[in-house]
C-alpha positions in Angstrom: -16.9 -26.0 -9.0 -14.1 -24.6 -11.2 -11.6 -27.2 -12.4 -8.3 -27.5 -10.6 -4.9 -27.5 -12.2 -4.8 -30.7 -14.2 -5.5 -30.3 -17.9 -5.8 -26.5 -17.9 -5.1 -24.6 -21.1 -1.8 -22.7 -21.1 -0.9 -19.6 -23.0 1.8 -19.0 -25.5 5.1 -18.1 -23.9 4.9 -14.4 -22.8 8.5 -14.3 -21.4 7.5 -14.9 -17.8 9.8 -17.1 -15.8 8.0 -18.8 -13.0 9.4 -20.6 -9.9 6.7 -21.2 -7.4 8.4 -21.5 -4.0 5.2 -20.9 -2.0 3.7 -24.0 -3.6 6.8 -26.1 -2.8 7.4 -24.9 0.7 3.9 -24.3 2.2 1.5 -27.2 1.5 -1.5 -26.5 3.7 -1.6 -22.8 3.0 -3.4 -22.9 -0.4 -5.9 -24.5 -2.6 -5.1 -25.1 -6.3 -7.8 -23.2 -8.2 -8.7 -21.5 -11.5 -10.3 -18.1 -12.1 -13.8 -17.8 -13.3 -14.0 -17.3 -17.1 -14.2 -13.7 -18.2 -16.6 -13.8 -21.1 -15.2 -10.8 -23.1 -11.9 -9.6 -21.6 -10.7 -6.2 -22.7 -7.5 -4.6 -21.6 -8.1 -1.2 -20.0 -4.6 -0.3 -18.8 -1.2 -2.0 -18.9 1.8 -1.0 -16.8 4.5 -1.3 -19.3 7.2 -0.5 -16.7 6.2 -3.4 -14.5 5.8 -5.7 -17.5 9.3 -4.9 -18.6 10.6 -5.5 -15.0 9.0 -9.0 -15.1 10.7 -9.8 -18.3 7.5 -9.7 -20.4 7.1 -8.1 -23.7 4.4 -5.4 -23.3 3.2 -6.0 -26.8 2.7 -9.7 -26.1 0.6 -8.8 -23.0 -1.5 -6.5 -25.1 -2.2 -9.3 -27.6 -5.4 -11.4 -27.3 -3.4 -14.2 -25.8 -1.8 -11.9 -23.3 -5.2 -10.4 -22.3 -6.5 -13.9 -21.7 -3.7 -14.5 -19.2 -4.3 -11.1 -17.5 -8.0 -11.9 -17.2 -7.3 -15.3 -15.6 -8.9 -17.2 -18.5 -5.6 -18.9 -19.4 -2.7 -20.1 -17.3 0.8 -19.1 -18.5 3.5 -21.8 -18.8 5.1 -22.5 -15.4 2.3 -20.9 -13.4 0.4 -22.9 -10.7 -2.6 -20.7 -9.6 -3.8 -21.1 -6.0 -6.0 -19.4 -3.6 -4.0 -18.6 -0.4 -5.3 -19.3 3.1 -5.0 -16.7 5.9 -6.9 -15.4 8.9 -7.3 -11.8 10.0 -8.3 -9.4 12.7 -10.9 -7.2 10.9 -11.7 -4.0 12.9 -10.4 -5.9 16.0 -12.5 -9.0 15.6 -10.8 -12.2 14.6 -11.9 -14.2 11.6 -10.0 -17.5 11.6 -10.6 -18.4 8.0 -10.5 -15.6 5.4 -8.1 -16.4 2.5 -8.3 -15.3 -1.1 -12.0 -15.0 -1.4 -11.8 -13.2 -4.8 -8.2 -13.6 -5.8 -5.6 -16.0 -7.0 -1.8 -16.3 -6.8 -1.0 -17.1 -10.4 2.7 -17.9 -9.5 6.0 -16.3 -8.6 7.9 -14.6 -11.5 11.7 -14.2 -11.4 12.1 -10.8 -12.8 14.9 -9.4 -15.0 16.9 -8.4 -11.9 16.5 -11.9 -10.3 13.9 -10.8 -7.8 11.0 -13.1 -6.9 7.6 -11.4 -7.3 4.1 -12.7 -7.0 1.8 -12.3 -9.9 -1.7 -12.1 -8.4 -5.2 -11.7 -9.7 -7.9 -9.8 -7.9 -11.6 -10.1 -8.9 -11.0 -13.5 -10.5 -14.1 -15.2 -9.1 -15.2 -17.5 -6.3 -12.7 -19.7 -4.4 -13.0 -22.1 -1.5 -12.5 -19.0 0.7 -15.2 -16.8 -0.8 -17.7 -17.1 2.2 -20.7 -16.6 0.0 -19.4 -13.7 -2.1 -19.3 -13.7 -5.9 -15.5 -13.3 -6.0 -15.7 -10.5 -8.6 -14.6 -6.9 -8.6 -15.8 -3.7 -10.3 -13.8 -1.6 -12.7 -13.7 1.5 -10.4 -12.1 -0.1 -7.4 -9.6 -2.0 -9.5 -8.6 1.2 -11.3 -8.3 2.9 -7.9 -5.9 0.2 -6.7 -3.8 0.7 -9.9 -3.7 4.4 -9.4 -2.9 4.4 -5.7 -0.2 1.8 -6.0 1.5 3.7 -8.7 1.2 7.0 -6.8 2.8 5.4 -3.7 5.6 3.9 -5.8 6.4 7.3 -7.3 6.5 8.8 -3.8 9.1 6.3 -2.9 6.9 4.2 -0.6 7.1 0.4 -0.7 4.0 -0.9 -2.3 2.4 -3.6 -4.4 2.0 -2.5 -8.0 -0.6 -3.2 -10.7 0.4 -4.8 -13.9 -3.0 -4.4 -15.6 -6.7 -3.9 -15.3 -8.9 -6.0 -17.6 -12.6 -5.5 -18.0 -14.3 -8.9 -18.0 -17.2 -8.0 -20.3 -19.8 -8.9 -17.7 -22.1 -7.0 -15.2 -21.7 -7.7 -11.5 -24.2 -6.7 -8.8 -23.2 -4.3 -6.1 -25.7 -1.6 -5.2 -26.8 -2.1 -8.8 -25.2 -3.6 -11.9 -21.7 -2.4 -12.6 -19.0 -3.6 -15.1 -16.6 -6.2 -13.8 -12.8 -6.2 -13.9 -9.8 -8.2 -12.9 -6.7 -6.5 -11.5 -3.3 -8.2 -12.1 -1.1 -7.2 -9.2 2.6 -7.7 -8.5 4.1 -8.0 -5.0 7.2 -9.1 -3.2 4.8 -11.7 -1.7 1.3 -11.9 -0.3 2.4 -13.3 3.1 0.5 -11.4 5.7 0.3 -11.2 9.5 -2.9 -13.0 9.0 -1.0 -15.9 7.3 0.8 -16.5 10.5 -2.4 -16.2 12.5 -4.0 -18.8 10.3 -1.3 -21.4 11.0 -1.0 -20.6 14.7 -4.7 -21.0 15.2 -4.4 -24.5 13.8 -1.6 -25.4 16.1 0.6 -26.7 13.3 4.1 -25.9 14.6 5.8 -27.6 11.7 3.9 -25.5 9.1 4.5 -22.4 11.2 8.2 -23.0 11.2 8.2 -23.6 7.4 6.2 -20.4 7.0 8.7 -18.4 9.1 11.7 -20.0 7.3 10.1 -19.1 4.0 9.5 -15.5 5.0 13.1 -15.2 6.3 14.6 -16.5 3.1 12.3 -14.4 0.9 12.2 -11.1 2.7 14.6 -10.8 5.7 17.6 -13.1 5.0 19.8 -11.4 7.6 17.5 -12.9 10.3 18.8 -16.3 9.4 22.3 -15.4 10.8 20.9 -14.3 14.2 21.1 -16.4 17.3 17.3 -16.5 17.4 16.2 -16.3 13.7 12.5 -16.1 14.5 12.9 -13.3 17.0 15.0 -11.6 14.4 12.2 -12.1 11.8 9.8 -10.4 14.2 12.2 -7.6 14.7 12.7 -7.1 11.0 8.9 -7.0 10.3 8.5 -4.5 13.2 11.1 -2.2 11.7 9.7 -2.5 8.1 6.3 -1.6 9.3 7.5 1.3 11.4 9.2 2.7 8.4 6.2 2.1 6.1 3.6 3.7 8.3 5.9 6.7 8.9 6.2 7.1 5.1 2.4 7.0 4.8 2.0 9.6 7.4 4.6 12.0 5.9 2.5 12.3 2.7 -0.9 12.2 4.4 -1.9 8.7 3.2 -4.7 7.0 5.1 -4.8 3.3 4.3 -8.3 2.9 5.7 -8.5 -0.8 6.4 -5.4 -1.8 8.4 -6.7 -5.3 9.2 -4.0 -7.9 10.0 -4.8 -9.6 6.6 -3.8 -6.4 4.9 -0.4 -6.1 6.7 2.5 -7.8 4.8 5.7 -9.2 6.4 7.6 -7.7 3.5 6.8 -4.2 4.5 4.9 -3.4 1.3 1.6 -1.5 1.2 -1.2 -3.8 0.3 -4.9 -3.4 -0.7 -6.2 0.0 -1.6 -10.0 0.0 -1.0 -11.2 2.7 1.4 -7.9 4.6 1.2 -7.4 8.3 0.5 -4.9 11.2 1.0 -5.5 14.0 3.4 -6.9 17.3 2.2 -7.0 19.5 5.3 -4.6 18.2 8.0 -6.8 16.3 10.5 -5.4 13.4 12.7 -9.0 12.1 13.0 -9.6 11.9 9.3 -11.5 8.8 8.2 -12.6 8.1 4.7 -13.9 4.5 4.9 -17.7 4.0 4.8 -17.5 1.2 7.4 -15.0 2.7 9.9 -17.7 4.3 12.1 -15.5 4.4 15.2 -12.4 5.9 13.5 -10.2 2.8 14.3 -8.2 3.4 11.2 -8.1 7.2 11.2 -4.9 8.9 9.9 -3.5 9.6 13.4 -4.3 6.1 14.7 -2.2 4.3 12.1 1.0 3.9 14.1 -0.9 2.5 17.1 -2.9 0.1 14.9 0.3 -1.1 13.2 1.8 -1.9 16.6 -1.4 -3.7 17.6 -1.3 -5.8 14.4 2.4 -6.6 15.1 1.4 -7.9 18.5 -0.9 -10.4 16.8 2.1 -11.5 14.7 4.2 -11.9 17.9 1.5 -14.0 19.5 1.4 -16.3 16.5 5.1 -16.7 16.6 5.7 -17.3 20.3 6.2 -21.0 20.0 9.0 -20.4 17.6 10.7 -17.6 19.6 11.3 -19.8 22.6 9.9 -23.1 24.0 9.5 -21.4 27.4 6.4 -19.3 27.0 7.3 -16.8 29.6 10.6 -16.2 28.0 9.1 -16.0 24.6 6.6 -13.4 25.8 9.3 -11.3 27.4 11.5 -11.4 24.3 8.7 -10.6 21.9 7.3 -7.8 24.1 10.7 -6.1 24.1 10.8 -6.2 20.3 7.2 -4.9 20.1 8.0 -2.1 22.5 10.7 -0.9 20.2 8.1 0.0 17.6 7.3 3.4 19.1 10.9 4.6 19.1 11.4 3.2 15.6 8.3 4.9 14.2 9.2 8.2 15.9 12.8 8.0 14.5 11.5 7.4 10.9 8.8 10.1 11.3 11.2 12.6 12.8 13.8 12.1 10.2 11.2 12.5 7.5 9.5 15.5 8.9 12.8 17.3 9.5 13.5 16.8 5.8 10.1 18.3 5.0 11.0 21.3 7.0 14.5 21.6 5.5 16.3 20.6 8.7 19.4 18.4 8.3 20.4 17.9 11.9 18.3 16.7 14.8 17.9 19.1 17.8 16.1 18.5 21.2 13.4 21.1 20.4 12.5 19.7 17.0 9.4 17.8 18.3 8.0 21.0 19.8 8.5 22.8 16.5 6.8 20.1 14.5 3.9 19.6 16.9 3.2 23.3 17.2 3.1 23.5 13.4 0.7 20.5 13.1 -1.6 22.1 15.7 -1.7 25.2 13.6 -2.6 23.3 10.5 -5.3 21.4 12.3 -6.9 24.4 14.0 -6.9 26.4 10.7 -8.0 23.5 8.4 -4.9 23.9 6.2 -4.3 21.7 3.2 -1.5 19.3 4.3 0.2 18.8 0.9 0.1 22.3 -0.5 1.3 23.9 2.7 4.5 21.8 3.0 5.2 22.2 -0.7 4.8 26.0 -0.4 7.1 26.1 2.6 10.2 26.0 0.4 9.3 29.6 -0.8 9.9 31.3 2.5 12.8 28.9 3.1 14.6 30.5 0.1 13.5 34.0 1.1 10.6 34.4 -1.3 7.0 35.3 -0.5 4.4 32.7 0.1 2.9 31.4 -3.2 -0.4 33.1 -4.0 -3.5 31.1 -3.2 -2.0 28.6 -0.8 -4.0 28.2 2.3 -2.1 28.7 5.6 -2.7 29.4 9.3 -3.8 32.8 10.6 -1.0 35.4 9.9 -0.1 36.1 13.5 0.3 32.4 14.5 2.1 31.6 11.3 4.5 34.5 11.7 5.4 33.4 15.2 6.0 29.8 14.1 7.9 30.9 11.0 10.3 33.0 13.0 11.2 30.0 15.2 11.6 27.8 12.1 13.9 30.3 10.4 16.1 30.7 13.4 16.3 26.9 13.5 17.3 26.9 9.8 19.9 29.6 10.4 21.6 27.6 13.1 22.6 25.0 10.5 24.2 27.7 8.3 23.3 26.2 4.9 22.5 28.0 1.7 18.7 28.7 1.6 18.6 27.7 -2.1 20.0 24.3 -1.3 17.6 23.9 1.6 14.6 24.8 -0.6 15.6 22.5 -3.4 16.0 19.6 -0.9 12.5 20.4 0.5 11.0 20.2 -2.9 12.5 16.8 -3.3 10.5 15.4 -0.4 7.3 17.5 -0.4 5.2 16.3 -3.3 3.3 18.8 -5.4 1.0 16.2 -7.0 -0.8 13.5 -5.0 -4.0 11.5 -5.8 -6.2 14.3 -4.7 -9.6 12.8 -3.8 -11.7 14.9 -6.1 -9.3 14.2 -9.0 -9.4 10.5 -8.3 -13.2 10.5 -8.3 -13.3 12.5 -11.5 -11.0 10.0 -13.2 -13.0 7.0 -12.0 -16.3 8.5 -12.8 -15.1 9.1 -16.4 -13.7 5.6 -16.6 -17.1 4.2 -15.6 -18.6 6.0 -18.6 -15.9 4.5 -20.9 -13.6 7.5 -21.0 -10.1 6.6 -19.7 -8.4 9.8 -20.7 -8.7 11.5 -17.2 -7.4 8.4 -15.6 -4.4 8.2 -17.9 -3.7 11.9 -17.5 -3.8 11.6 -13.7 -1.5 8.6 -13.9 1.0 10.6 -15.9 0.9 13.5 -13.5 1.4 11.2 -10.4 4.4 9.5 -12.0 6.5 12.6 -11.2 5.0 13.9 -7.9 7.9 16.3 -7.0 8.5 18.0 -10.4 6.5 21.1 -11.1 5.2 21.2 -14.7 3.4 24.0 -16.4 -0.3 23.4 -17.3 -0.9 21.0 -14.4 -2.0 23.5 -11.8 -5.4 21.9 -11.3 -3.7 18.7 -10.1 -2.0 20.7 -7.3 -5.1 22.5 -6.2 -7.1 21.4 -3.2 -10.6 20.2 -3.6 -13.3 22.9 -4.0 -15.4 23.7 -0.9 -18.4 21.8 -2.4 -16.5 18.5 -2.5 -17.0 16.2 0.4 -17.3 14.8 2.9 -15.3 12.2 1.1 -16.3 8.6 1.6 -14.6 5.5 0.1 -15.7 1.9 -0.1 -13.9 -1.4 0.1 -15.1 -2.5 -3.4 -16.1 -6.0 -2.5 
């Protein structure tokens, strides 16, 4: 059994200021623990922007002492590493005791702007929650998580972000032997819907109240001023998730494993295993190797989010009101608002993608007819919306961009142009605004796989180049045409794996 916290070796000061409120407030939701030793840690990639935000000197993190911290071999001053406890509905089935089976919360860093942010390790070895697994992670999935988190952040979507990926210098067994790695991740917190489920299942109302109070103070402080703070917390999480899933959908992101243990109360995107971005527009698109029934398909994401939030509401009922019937009524009303909230966020976003500034009653029909055209004609989602700014400004369609059959597209385009004309704005202004919300560069699945394959052979250059491209997804740059090009016909069907 790994040693617990007493007597651990600490690193030289790396400039990280820790203040571990989760440890103080929520005894019963963690086990103090240490990561498994990485025999020969080697830094593969460091996010200097995130390091600077945390108040750390990137050079110190690149040093041997810094790499030992990022690998989990050494505990930095002020940190108190723990494995967190939580439950989860996984593909609809409830697992009452999941927890950090291959991860550790190192501690909470107060960053240079005064924000509290978790520093978390993934792939750091067995914990009391490992359920028979080795607790390790492979290089490929950890680099994928780094890449996808940075892409979502650049697209303006709330997300956890990677600080670093460190190769451990050991081989781990999956289908065969693969090189191991540890991901250092930063998040607003790792409090999940499944965290609330874990406490509710144990019937510990005092701990449930402390958890809710902690979540309010950390993520949704306005709820504290409400007449019913716990109902207001539920309302805030519903709104945050409605906004988040709408943003995913607007860029064609498929999370792939929307279990309740992967849904945060902060509203950040969390865990990027079997995730991908749409190529052709397809509401039934599934990329996960284990999602045989399409539960987490692209078009199902709003409904699954609401389902997950219902599990949060169930866990919180005892806090919402001592009268169960009244608590159910109040929570049901809040949950019922998810559909309208999601539609409002989606509609606002898709109007912007189409260059429309003002809502009109017939907008839904205009959007739905376009999406039907894209689906029937297997049109690339990202490149079509990006190309749409050309006809918006009065130019021809860009050469080589796939689009629906000419007759159907001409009919729809005429309706759209009439709708634009009703607003009376300068076409150049409209087109420029469209280019600010329709990305040119996303983590296209074939490019991601090329980068990860090369990294597996020891060549990180394609990965680093792709990261650089994705850092500015809306800005067209010469020489990067291959990154804006859909996958070749021979690519696919695309399948992703959870990486455990």
